[in-house]
C-alpha positions as CSV (number, residue, x, y, z in Angstrom):
1,M,55.9,20.6,-60.8
2,K,56.9,17.3,-62.5
3,R,53.7,15.7,-61.4
4,K,51.6,18.5,-62.9
5,I,53.5,18.2,-66.2
6,I,53.0,14.4,-66.3
7,L,49.3,14.8,-65.5
8,T,48.8,17.5,-68.2
9,A,50.5,15.2,-70.7
10,I,48.3,12.3,-69.9
11,I,45.2,14.4,-70.2
12,A,46.4,15.7,-73.6
13,V,47.0,12.2,-74.9
14,V,43.6,10.9,-73.7
15,M,41.8,13.9,-75.2
16,G,43.7,13.5,-78.4
17,M,42.7,9.8,-78.7
18,Y,39.1,10.7,-78.0
19,L,38.9,13.6,-80.5
20,H,40.3,11.4,-83.3
21,Q,37.6,8.7,-82.9
22,P,34.9,8.6,-85.6
23,S,31.9,10.9,-84.8
24,L,29.0,8.8,-83.5
25,S,25.5,9.7,-82.3
26,Y,22.6,8.0,-80.6
27,P,20.2,7.8,-82.1
28,P,21.6,8.2,-85.6
29,A,20.9,11.9,-85.9
30,V,19.6,14.0,-88.8
31,G,22.2,16.6,-89.6
32,I,25.2,17.6,-87.5
33,V,26.9,14.2,-87.0
34,G,24.3,12.1,-88.9
35,K,23.4,11.7,-92.6
36,N,19.8,10.5,-92.3
37,K,17.3,12.5,-94.4
38,N,14.7,12.9,-91.6
39,C,13.6,11.9,-88.1
40,L,11.6,9.0,-89.3
41,V,14.7,6.9,-90.0
42,C,14.8,6.4,-86.2
43,H,11.4,7.4,-84.8
44,V,7.8,6.4,-85.5
45,N,5.0,8.7,-86.6
46,N,2.5,7.2,-84.2
47,G,1.3,10.0,-81.9
48,P,-2.1,11.6,-81.5
49,W,-1.0,14.9,-83.0
50,Q,-1.1,14.1,-86.7
51,D,-3.8,16.6,-87.7
52,E,-2.4,19.8,-89.2
53,E,-5.4,21.8,-88.1
54,N,-4.4,21.9,-84.4
55,T,-0.6,21.8,-85.0
56,I,1.4,25.0,-84.5
57,I,4.6,25.4,-86.6
58,D,5.5,29.0,-87.0
59,I,8.5,31.3,-87.4
60,L,8.1,34.8,-86.2
61,D,10.2,38.0,-86.5
62,K,11.3,38.4,-82.9
63,E,11.1,42.2,-83.0
64,T,7.7,42.6,-84.7
65,K,6.2,39.2,-83.5
66,K,4.8,38.8,-87.1
67,S,4.7,35.4,-88.7
68,L,7.0,34.9,-91.7
69,I,4.6,32.4,-93.3
70,Q,3.8,32.8,-97.0
71,D,0.6,31.9,-98.9
72,D,2.0,28.6,-99.9
73,G,2.7,27.5,-96.3
74,S,6.5,28.1,-96.6
75,F,8.4,30.6,-94.6
76,L,10.5,33.5,-95.9
77,I,13.4,35.0,-94.0
78,K,15.1,38.0,-95.5
79,V,18.3,39.3,-93.9
80,E,20.6,42.1,-94.9
81,R,24.1,40.7,-95.7
82,G,26.4,41.0,-92.7
83,K,23.5,41.9,-90.4
84,V,21.9,39.7,-87.7
85,K,18.2,38.9,-87.7
86,T,16.5,37.0,-84.8
87,V,13.5,34.8,-85.4
88,L,11.4,32.7,-83.0
89,T,10.7,29.1,-83.8
90,V,7.2,28.3,-82.3
91,I,6.0,24.7,-82.2
92,G,3.1,22.9,-80.4
93,R,-0.6,22.5,-80.3
94,K,-3.5,24.9,-80.3
95,K,-5.5,25.8,-77.2
96,E,-8.6,24.0,-78.7
97,D,-6.7,20.7,-79.1
98,S,-8.4,17.9,-77.2
99,A,-5.5,15.4,-77.4
100,P,-3.0,15.1,-74.5
101,A,-0.3,17.7,-75.0
102,P,3.1,16.6,-76.3
103,Y,5.8,16.7,-73.6
104,R,8.8,17.6,-75.8
105,N,9.3,19.2,-79.2
106,A,12.4,18.7,-81.3
107,W,13.3,20.6,-84.5
108,L,16.1,21.0,-87.0
109,Y,16.8,23.5,-89.8
110,V,18.7,21.7,-92.5
111,D,19.8,22.2,-96.1
112,P,18.6,18.9,-97.8
113,Q,21.6,19.2,-100.2
114,R,24.1,19.0,-97.3
115,I,22.6,16.2,-95.2
116,R,24.9,13.6,-96.6
117,S,28.0,15.8,-96.5
118,D,30.7,15.4,-94.0
119,S,30.3,19.0,-92.9
120,L,29.4,19.5,-89.2
121,S,27.1,22.4,-90.3
122,K,24.1,21.2,-92.3
123,Y,22.7,24.8,-92.5
124,A,22.9,26.7,-95.8
125,P,26.5,27.5,-96.8
126,G,27.7,30.9,-95.8
127,W,24.9,31.5,-93.3
128,H,25.8,31.8,-89.6
129,V,23.3,30.6,-87.1
130,N,23.4,30.0,-83.4
131,L,20.6,27.5,-82.9
132,P,19.8,25.4,-86.0
133,M,18.4,22.6,-83.8
134,A,16.9,22.2,-80.4
135,C,14.8,19.9,-78.2
136,R,12.6,21.6,-75.6
137,I,10.0,20.7,-73.0
138,V,6.6,22.2,-73.8
139,G,5.3,25.0,-71.6
140,D,6.6,28.3,-73.0
141,K,4.4,31.4,-72.9
142,L,4.2,33.8,-75.9
143,E,1.9,36.7,-76.7
144,G,-0.6,35.6,-79.4
145,F,-0.4,32.0,-78.3
146,E,-2.2,32.2,-75.0
147,G,-3.5,28.8,-73.8
148,A,-1.5,26.9,-76.5
149,K,0.9,24.1,-75.6
150,I,4.1,25.4,-77.2
151,T,7.9,25.7,-77.2
152,A,9.4,29.0,-78.4
153,L,13.1,29.7,-78.8
154,P,15.0,32.5,-80.6
155,M,17.5,31.8,-83.3
156,R,20.0,34.4,-84.7
157,I,20.8,34.3,-88.4
158,K,23.5,36.2,-90.3
159,P,24.4,35.9,-94.0
160,G,28.2,36.0,-94.4
161,D,30.1,37.4,-97.4
162,D,29.7,34.1,-99.4
163,A,26.0,33.5,-98.4
164,Q,23.5,33.0,-101.2
165,D,19.7,32.6,-101.3
166,A,18.9,29.1,-100.1
167,E,16.1,26.8,-99.2
168,L,15.9,24.8,-96.0
169,Q,13.7,22.2,-94.4
170,L,12.4,22.8,-90.9
171,Q,11.9,19.3,-89.6
172,V,9.8,18.9,-86.4
173,M,8.9,16.1,-84.0
174,L,6.2,16.4,-81.3
175,T,6.9,13.7,-78.7
176,K,5.9,12.1,-75.5
177,G,7.6,9.4,-73.5
178,E,11.2,8.1,-73.8
179,S,12.9,6.0,-76.5
180,V,14.3,2.6,-75.4
181,K,18.1,2.7,-75.6
182,G,19.2,0.9,-78.8
183,K,15.6,0.8,-80.0
184,A,14.6,4.4,-80.9
185,K,11.3,3.3,-82.4
186,E,10.1,1.9,-79.1
187,G,8.8,3.6,-76.0
188,M,8.0,7.0,-77.4
189,E,5.0,8.5,-79.2
190,G,5.8,11.1,-81.9
191,N,4.5,12.9,-84.9
192,Y,6.7,14.3,-87.7
193,F,6.2,17.4,-89.7
194,W,8.3,19.5,-92.1
195,R,8.1,22.9,-93.6
196,T,10.1,24.8,-96.4
197,V,12.1,27.8,-95.3
198,R,13.5,30.2,-97.9
199,L,16.5,32.4,-97.0
200,I,17.0,35.6,-99.0
201,V,20.1,37.8,-98.8
202,V,19.3,41.5,-99.0
203,E,22.1,43.5,-100.5
């Protein structure tokens, strides 16, 4: 019994020391633990997927599968206060693209006004979200995107009591290869894109 108590105490001390260390990330991330404004602080924009014509960046209503894109190219997400809405973030390249497909897509929803804050959440204040960022290997299948090289993941969004209308950036990186440790701009091809996403609270 004494041995278990001592072991528990040692584990608690070690975890306490670890948790009180400054938050670090590699590479220096955008959002969450980082304060960089976008992915290009660490990564290069040197890949073969620069053309917008063959690039897929879309947000769909998960239930209807309809795109939430507006005439100006931004996305509009309306959610009733206190209710949950699920959207699909779809990223990749069209079927007709002749360039080699990206291997991995990364994306982040971030409130530009909160990037440099110390908050762990860089999403809009008062909004609850389960997947504001992700990195996924290309190869998902989705109706309406047959033959395209995409990733598609659901994200649940809920405006809380103090949520207000807000504007986010959806930052995207299409990548292939692996970054060199300590030299994030070496070893990986990538292309960076961003889109405006407007959140509206429905009362």
